[in-house]
C-alpha positions in Angstrom: 22.8 -45.2 56.2 23.3 -42.1 54.2 21.4 -39.6 56.3 24.5 -37.6 56.8 24.2 -36.3 53.1 21.8 -33.8 54.4 24.9 -31.8 55.4 25.5 -31.1 51.7 22.0 -29.3 51.4 23.5 -25.9 50.6 25.8 -27.4 48.0 23.1 -29.7 46.2 20.3 -26.7 46.7 22.3 -24.7 44.1 21.8 -27.4 41.4 18.2 -28.1 42.4 16.6 -26.5 39.2 18.5 -28.8 37.0 17.4 -32.2 39.2 15.1 -33.9 36.9 15.4 -33.0 33.1 18.7 -33.7 31.6 19.9 -31.6 28.6 21.6 -33.2 25.5 25.1 -34.8 26.2 28.3 -33.1 25.7 29.8 -35.7 23.4 29.1 -38.4 20.9 29.7 -41.2 23.6 27.2 -39.8 26.0 24.7 -39.2 23.4 25.0 -42.9 22.3 24.9 -44.2 26.0 21.9 -41.8 26.6 19.8 -43.3 23.9 20.7 -47.1 24.9 19.6 -46.1 28.6 16.4 -44.8 27.2 15.8 -47.8 25.3 16.1 -50.1 28.3 14.6 -47.7 31.0 11.2 -49.3 31.0 12.5 -52.6 31.8 14.8 -51.2 34.2 11.8 -50.0 36.2 9.8 -53.1 35.8 13.0 -55.0 37.3 13.2 -52.5 39.9 9.5 -52.6 41.0 9.4 -56.4 40.9 12.6 -56.8 43.1 11.1 -54.1 45.5 7.9 -55.9 45.9 9.7 -59.2 46.6 12.8 -58.2 49.1 15.1 -60.9 50.4 17.4 -60.4 53.2 21.3 -61.2 53.1 22.4 -64.4 51.9 18.7 -65.3 51.1 18.5 -63.5 47.7 17.7 -66.5 45.7 14.8 -65.2 43.7 16.6 -62.0 42.9 19.8 -63.7 41.9 17.8 -66.0 39.6 16.4 -63.0 37.8 20.0 -61.6 37.4 21.5 -64.6 36.2 18.7 -65.4 33.6 19.2 -61.8 32.4 22.8 -62.3 31.7 22.5 -65.5 30.2 20.0 -64.3 27.7 22.4 -61.5 27.0 24.9 -63.9 26.0 27.5 -63.1 28.5 30.8 -65.2 28.2 30.4 -66.5 31.7 27.7 -66.3 34.3 28.7 -67.7 37.9 26.0 -68.2 40.5 26.2 -69.3 44.2 29.2 -66.9 44.7 29.2 -66.1 48.5 25.9 -68.0 49.0 23.7 -66.1 46.3 26.0 -63.9 44.4 26.0 -63.6 40.6 29.2 -62.8 38.5 28.8 -62.0 34.8 31.8 -61.7 32.3 31.3 -59.7 29.3 34.3 -59.7 26.8 34.5 -57.0 24.3 35.5 -57.7 20.9 38.8 -56.2 21.0 41.7 -56.6 23.6 41.7 -54.5 26.5 41.9 -54.1 30.2 39.5 -55.4 32.8 37.0 -53.3 34.8 34.3 -54.5 37.4 31.0 -53.0 38.2 29.2 -53.8 41.5 25.4 -53.6 42.7 24.2 -55.1 46.0 21.0 -57.1 46.1 19.9 -57.5 49.8 17.1 -55.9 51.7 16.3 -54.8 55.3 14.2 -55.9 58.3 12.2 -53.0 58.1 8.3 -53.0 57.7 7.5 -50.7 54.4 5.2 -47.5 55.0 5.5 -46.0 51.7 2.0 -46.8 50.3 3.4 -47.6 47.0 1.5 -49.8 44.6 4.4 -52.2 44.5 5.3 -51.8 48.3 6.5 -55.0 49.9 4.3 -57.1 52.1 7.0 -59.8 52.7 7.5 -60.7 56.5 10.0 -63.0 58.1 11.8 -63.8 61.3 14.9 -61.8 62.3 16.5 -62.3 65.5 13.6 -64.2 67.1 11.3 -61.4 66.1 8.5 -61.3 63.2 9.6 -58.3 61.0 8.6 -56.8 57.6 11.4 -57.0 54.8 12.0 -53.8 52.7 14.5 -52.4 50.2 15.0 -49.4 52.4 18.4 -48.7 51.3 17.7 -48.9 47.5 19.4 -52.0 46.5 16.5 -52.8 44.4 17.5 -49.7 42.3 21.1 -50.7 42.3 20.4 -54.2 41.0 17.9 -53.0 38.5 20.4 -50.3 37.1 23.2 -52.7 36.9 21.0 -55.2 34.9 20.2 -52.3 32.6 23.9 -51.6 32.3 24.5 -55.1 31.3 22.1 -54.8 28.4 23.6 -51.5 27.1 27.1 -52.9 27.1 26.2 -56.3 25.7 24.6 -54.4 22.8 27.8 -52.6 22.2 30.1 -55.3 22.7 31.7 -55.2 19.2 32.9 -51.8 20.4 34.3 -52.7 23.7 38.2 -53.0 23.9 38.4 -55.2 27.0 36.2 -57.0 29.6 33.6 -55.9 32.1 32.9 -58.0 35.2 29.4 -57.6 36.6 29.3 -58.3 40.4 25.8 -58.7 41.9 26.5 -59.1 45.6 24.4 -60.5 48.3 24.5 -59.4 52.1 25.9 -55.7 51.9 23.9 -55.0 54.9 25.5 -57.8 56.8 25.1 -61.6 57.0 23.0 -63.3 59.4 24.6 -64.3 62.6 27.0 -67.4 62.4 27.5 -66.7 58.7 29.9 -65.1 56.3 28.8 -62.9 53.4 28.9 -60.0 51.4 32.0 -58.4 49.6 34.5 -60.0 52.1 33.1 -63.6 51.1 33.0 -62.5 47.5 36.5 -61.7 47.5 37.5 -65.0 49.6 35.5 -67.0 47.2 37.6 -65.7 44.1 35.6 -62.7 42.6 38.9 -61.0 41.7 41.0 -64.1 41.1 38.7 -66.3 39.1 39.4 -65.4 35.4 40.9 -62.0 34.7 41.3 -59.6 37.8 39.7 -56.4 37.3 42.0 -53.2 37.4 39.4 -51.0 38.8 35.8 -51.1 40.0 32.9 -48.6 40.2 29.6 -48.7 42.1 27.0 -46.2 43.0 24.5 -45.7 46.0 21.1 -43.9 45.7 21.0 -41.2 48.4 18.2 -38.6 49.5 19.0 -35.5 47.7 17.6 -34.2 44.4 17.1 -36.7 41.5 19.2 -35.8 38.4 22.3 -35.2 40.7 25.4 -37.1 41.4 27.5 -36.7 44.5 31.2 -37.7 44.8 34.1 -37.7 47.2 37.7 -38.7 46.8 39.6 -40.3 49.5 37.4 -41.2 52.6 33.9 -40.9 51.4 32.2 -43.0 53.9 33.1 -44.3 57.4 34.7 -47.5 58.8 32.0 -49.3 60.8 32.6 -51.4 63.8 30.0 -52.9 66.2 30.0 -53.6 70.0 28.4 -55.5 72.7 28.3 -54.8 76.3 27.1 -57.2 78.7 26.7 -55.5 82.1 26.4 -58.1 85.0 24.7 -57.3 88.3 22.8 -59.1 91.1 19.1 -59.8 90.5 16.8 -58.6 93.5 13.3 -57.2 94.2 12.6 -53.9 92.6 11.6 -52.8 96.1 15.0 -53.2 97.7 17.5 -52.2 95.3 20.2 -52.2 97.9 20.1 -55.9 98.3 21.4 -56.4 94.8 23.4 -54.6 92.0 21.2 -52.8 89.5 22.6 -53.4 85.6 19.8 -51.3 84.5 21.1 -48.1 86.2 24.9 -49.1 85.3 23.8 -49.7 81.5 22.1 -46.3 81.5 25.4 -44.5 82.8 27.6 -46.3 80.3 25.2 -45.3 77.4 25.4 -41.8 78.3 29.2 -41.9 79.1 29.9 -43.6 75.6 28.8 -40.0 74.1 31.4 -38.2 75.8 34.1 -40.2 74.3 34.0 -38.5 70.9 32.6 -35.2 72.3 35.3 -34.6 74.9 38.0 -37.2 74.4 38.8 -37.2 70.8 40.4 -34.6 68.5 37.5 -34.4 66.0 39.3 -31.6 64.0 41.6 -34.6 62.8 38.5 -36.6 61.6 34.7 -37.2 62.8 33.8 -40.1 65.0 30.6 -41.4 66.3 29.2 -43.9 69.2 25.7 -44.9 68.9 23.9 -47.2 71.2 21.2 -49.1 69.2 19.5 -51.3 71.7 19.4 -52.0 75.6 18.0 -55.4 76.4 17.5 -56.7 80.1 14.8 -57.7 82.6 11.3 -59.2 82.1 9.1 -57.8 85.0 8.3 -54.5 86.3 9.4 -55.3 90.0 12.4 -57.5 89.5 15.8 -55.8 88.9 17.6 -58.2 86.6 20.8 -59.8 86.9 22.1 -58.5 83.4 21.6 -55.9 80.7 23.1 -56.0 77.2 23.7 -52.9 75.1 24.7 -53.2 71.4 25.7 -50.3 69.2 28.0 -49.1 66.4 31.2 -47.0 66.1 32.0 -44.9 63.0 35.4 -43.5 62.3 37.7 -42.1 59.5 41.2 -42.5 60.9 42.7 -45.9 61.9 44.6 -44.5 64.8 41.5 -42.8 66.3 39.8 -46.0 65.7 41.9 -48.0 68.0 42.0 -45.2 70.6 38.3 -45.2 70.6 38.0 -48.7 71.1 40.2 -48.7 74.2 38.4 -45.7 75.7 34.9 -47.4 75.2 36.3 -50.6 76.9 37.7 -48.5 79.7 34.5 -46.4 80.2 32.3 -49.5 80.4 34.4 -51.5 82.6 35.3 -48.9 85.1 31.8 -47.6 85.4 30.4 -50.9 86.1 33.1 -51.7 88.7 32.3 -48.4 90.3 28.7 -49.9 91.1 30.0 -53.2 92.0 28.8 -54.7 88.4 31.1 -55.9 85.7 31.0 -55.2 82.0 32.2 -57.8 79.4 33.1 -55.8 76.2 33.1 -57.1 72.8 34.2 -54.9 69.7 33.9 -56.3 66.2 35.9 -54.9 63.3 33.3 -54.0 60.5 33.7 -52.6 57.1 36.8 -50.3 56.4 36.6 -46.7 55.4 35.1 -46.7 51.7 38.2 -45.0 50.0 37.6 -43.7 46.6 40.9 -43.7 44.6 41.9 -40.1 44.1 43.2 -40.8 40.4 40.2 -42.7 39.5 37.9 -40.2 41.0 39.5 -37.4 39.1 39.2 -39.1 35.7 35.6 -40.2 36.5 34.4 -36.4 37.2 34.7 -35.2 33.7 32.7 -38.3 32.4 29.9 -37.8 35.1 29.7 -34.2 34.3 29.1 -35.0 30.6 26.0 -36.7 31.5 24.1 -34.1 33.1 22.4 -30.7 32.5 25.0 -28.5 34.2 28.3 -29.2 36.0 26.8 -27.9 39.2 24.9 -31.2 39.0 27.7 -33.3 40.1 28.9 -32.1 43.4 31.6 -32.7 45.8 30.1 -34.3 49.2 31.2 -34.0 52.6 32.2 -37.4 54.3 29.3 -39.7 55.4 29.0 -41.5 58.7 27.3 -44.4 56.6 29.4 -47.6 55.7 29.6 -49.9 52.8 31.3 -53.0 52.2 32.3 -51.9 48.8 35.4 -50.7 50.7 36.5 -54.2 50.8 36.9 -54.4 47.0 38.6 -50.9 47.1 41.3 -52.7 49.5 42.2 -54.8 46.5 42.0 -52.5 43.5 41.3 -48.8 42.8 37.5 -48.2 43.4 35.1 -45.5 43.0 31.6 -45.2 44.5 29.5 -42.2 43.8 25.8 -41.2 45.0 22.9 -40.9 42.8 20.1 -38.6 44.0 16.7 -40.1 44.2 14.4 -37.7 45.8 10.9 -37.8 44.9 9.5 -35.0 42.6 8.8 -31.8 44.5 10.4 -33.0 47.8 12.8 -30.3 49.0 16.2 -30.7 50.2 16.1 -32.3 53.8 12.6 -33.2 53.6 12.9 -36.9 52.1 13.0 -39.7 54.4 16.7 -41.2 54.6 17.7 -44.6 53.6 16.8 -47.3 56.1 13.5 -45.5 56.9 10.3 -47.4 56.2 9.3 -44.4 54.3 12.4 -44.3 51.9 11.3 -44.0 48.4 13.3 -43.8 45.1 12.3 -41.5 42.1 12.0 -43.8 39.1 13.3 -40.8 37.0 16.8 -40.8 38.6 17.5 -44.6 37.3 18.5 -43.7 33.8 21.0 -41.5 34.8 22.5 -44.5 37.0 22.5 -46.5 33.9 24.3 -44.1 31.9 26.9 -43.2 34.5 27.9 -46.8 35.2 28.0 -47.6 31.5 29.9 -44.5 30.7 32.5 -45.0 33.6 33.1 -48.6 32.2 33.4 -47.8 28.6 35.8 -44.6 29.2 38.0 -46.9 31.5 38.4 -49.5 28.9 38.9 -46.9 26.2 41.4 -44.9 28.0 43.5 -47.5 29.7 44.3 -49.8 26.5 
């Protein structure tokens, strides 16, 4: 999902020398949070390894949710809601002093990926997904997100007497998408009242692990990650014997023409100096035998955009391309486009206030880097449509892995450097505390 962060290689490499070891903090608040994060670090790593070894797909995160809920209750949270959006957990921590409300979010779901890392705590879980037996792996780092936010919960619970306001902890299922036929993720969390039950947060923060050096943080104001839409194209022809294609209409050939032609839409028909755009075909399915031309072929894929007008235009061009190419060959094409996650839009004012806080936690200001836009998508964007929000990126490359050489998110080889998690705890805790103290 975040492989496009490789384009930031040059900027990040300048700070590679300060990747792992963090120097003493620049202010008292950061020093206090650093000590608190250090105290909980071993437990954070145990949580993360356990969750990694026992991954669960979207809307099925029952074991993970139980671990989270038990932890929040043990910390004496004022309220712990479970079963939100199927398996979500929402914890409310009220400080001893009155003040604003801020939210922190982590996602809990894994992916249908067979792990190939060789780690001692690697997942061996398998399940059925879309009719196929597949492995299950935290290939996007949500195990790290969950463990980090559990650590933040402990850090802030231990300093609640100093907190002027309330922190809402959102542990969300199904960020990678709900199973077919089900609702899920951030959209369902909002629908079920995560912001309207109790005090509504005024701002929300989240992080995402990314394949650049550990000890570094990436951010971007405004459009940070793309809107994500999916499409399905069903090409219908006429089945016939493979030795006599002229007696039928070959949907396989038409599907190939469509797959190729779709790439020309962003490359030749859109003004990509305005905003980037991508169309990718992820699967082509059709036919069951070597000498039978099938009656239909299905293509599925993704669309990524940063501009709403371009998004609408691209949708229409995709539809026209598929339908007209099919018609030219005597076939038909049925096109279904599903609008997915909106643009992950980081509030400029919230981002500007966050950057100095993040810089206070690292060895050098160069370790906090402004990132280019990423074509990956995040349903954190739904929260940002309701209140100002900021999602930043946490570098987690394994030690010694140079820029651009680490396996990206969603790879069976994706790995998270444990040394990076403490900075994640510090960063989310510091942003929450700073927001509460500066917005009274």
